[in-house]
N, C-alpha and C positions, 0 to 999 in steps of 0.2 A: 077721403084722403085725396091729398096734393098728387099732379099728373109729373111724371118725371120728362116730359118734353118738355125742352126748351123753348118751344115755340117760335117767334119770328127773331129772337135774341142770335145774332151773329159775333164771333169772334173775328174780326178783321185782322188780327197781327196779335203776338204774342212773342215777349222778347223777357229772358233771363235779367235779372239784376243783379243776382247773388247766388251761387249755388254754392251750399254747405253740407248742412244734416237736414236744412230745407230752402227750398227755391224760393227766392223772392223775385215775384213776376208782375211785369205790366201788359195789359192786354188793351187791345183798343176794340170796343165793342159797336156795334150797332144794334140801337134799342128797337120794340116793335115799334115804334111809332115814328122810325127813318132817322130819327135823330144819336151821335156817337156821343164815345165819351170813353176817357181813360180807366182802368180798375187794376187797382194794384191788389194784388193778393200774395198768398202762401200757399205753394205746394210742397203737401209733407205728407210723409208717411202712413201708414194707418197704423193703431195703436191696439194695446190691451189692457186691459186693468184686471185686478182680482180682490173682488171684496172676499178676505179670507177669516172663518172665524177658527181658533184656539177651541179646543174639547169642553171649556169651563166657561165658552160664549165671549169671550175678548176676543176684538176686533184687533187684527193686523195693521197699524198705522204708521204711515213714513210721516217723519217731519225733515222737511228740506226747505233751504232757500232759494225764493224766486225772485232772479231779478230783477223782470220788470216792473215787480211790486213790491221790491226794495223789502223783502219781509220772509219772515220763516213762516209756513204753512203746513196744515196737516194735509196728507193726500193719502193715497193708496200706493201700495205697489203695482207700477205701471213703466210702461214703455214703448218706444216703436218695435213694427214687426221687422225680422230681418228678412232679407229675399227670399221668398219660396218657403215662408213660415206661415204654419196655421194659426190663425188668431188661439185657440185653445195653447199649441205648444209654445207662444210668444207669451201668452198671460204665464202660463205655468214655469219658464224661462224668469220674466220678470220677477213673480214671486220669489224663488229661488236667489235670485243674483241682490235685489234690493233688500231683502227681510232675513235670510237665510232658511226662512220656510218652506216646504214640498209639499204641493196637494195631489190628494189622491184623485177624484173624483171633482171635475169644475164640472159648473152647471150656466147657462148663459141666460144673464139679466137683459139681455138687448143690447143693440146698437145704436150708438149718437154721434149725430155731429155736433161737437162743442162750440163752434165759431163759425157757421156757414156763410158769413158775409166777410171770413176773412182768411178763411182756411178749408181748405179740401179735406182734411184729415176725417177719418171714421173710427172710433173709440167703439172695440169690442169687451162686455164687461161678463164678468162671470163671477160666482161665489164661488168658494171651498170651504165646506163644512168639515173637512177631515184631513186637517194640517200635521206636517211633523215640522219639529226644531231644527235647525241647523245652523251653519255660516252663512254669513254674506258673502257676498261675490262681487264686489263693487265695480263698475267701471270708471275707468280713470278719470278724476274730478269730478266723481260724487260723493258727494259726505251725506248720509242719511242717516237719520237716528231712526229705531224701530220700537214702536210703543206698544202696548196691549192695552187699549179703549175698552172699558163698559159700553156695550152696545146702547143704552138709553143714553149715557156720555155725548156718543156719536152723535144720535138723534139728535140731542139738544143741540150740539156744534152746529150741526148742518140746518136746523131752523131755526135758530138764531138771527140776529140783525147785521153780525159780524159776515164780511164777504167770504165766502166759500168756494173751496176751487170745485169749479162742474162738475168733474168727473166722480168726485169723491161724493157731490149731491147726488147726481143720477142715480151713482149706481145704490146710493142708502134709499131714496126713496123707491128704486123699482124693489130691491127686496124687502120695503115695505107693502108695496103694492100687492106682490107674488104670496104674501103669506094671509094678504086679505081677501084676494082673488077665491 
């Protein structure tokens, strides 16, 4: 297991270049060998995601346009945690807002860092297997299509040669590993 000790890495200065729903930062670092470098990174909020199954074992998948890639992708109901919100409460809220479904019991699939070289976000992943349908309650500017996808089709999508959303991939693979463990 890696250590959490940053060792001799030192932040000499840090400035915010942009402060919106995420912050763009530029830090000046001293490396363990004494060299210095500038390091640009994104300070983002923690997030929660739900791999949600209907009673007939279909998965709630959201389809959204993702501007950095200029394409519509499959992902799962997910979003940033609100201040003082627990990961479980955030997962329930995001599932309800983005898909209209409400979850009974949530089970953790673990946490992960989606891009630790660029952003400090940690994503908390959950599975829900007893969900009830309802109406979406989207945030302004959210355009989300909800689809019910066969589990096998979703696994094929994640395992294909096409680029896949990292959060979706992590949740699917953790769920598969859980069932095999």
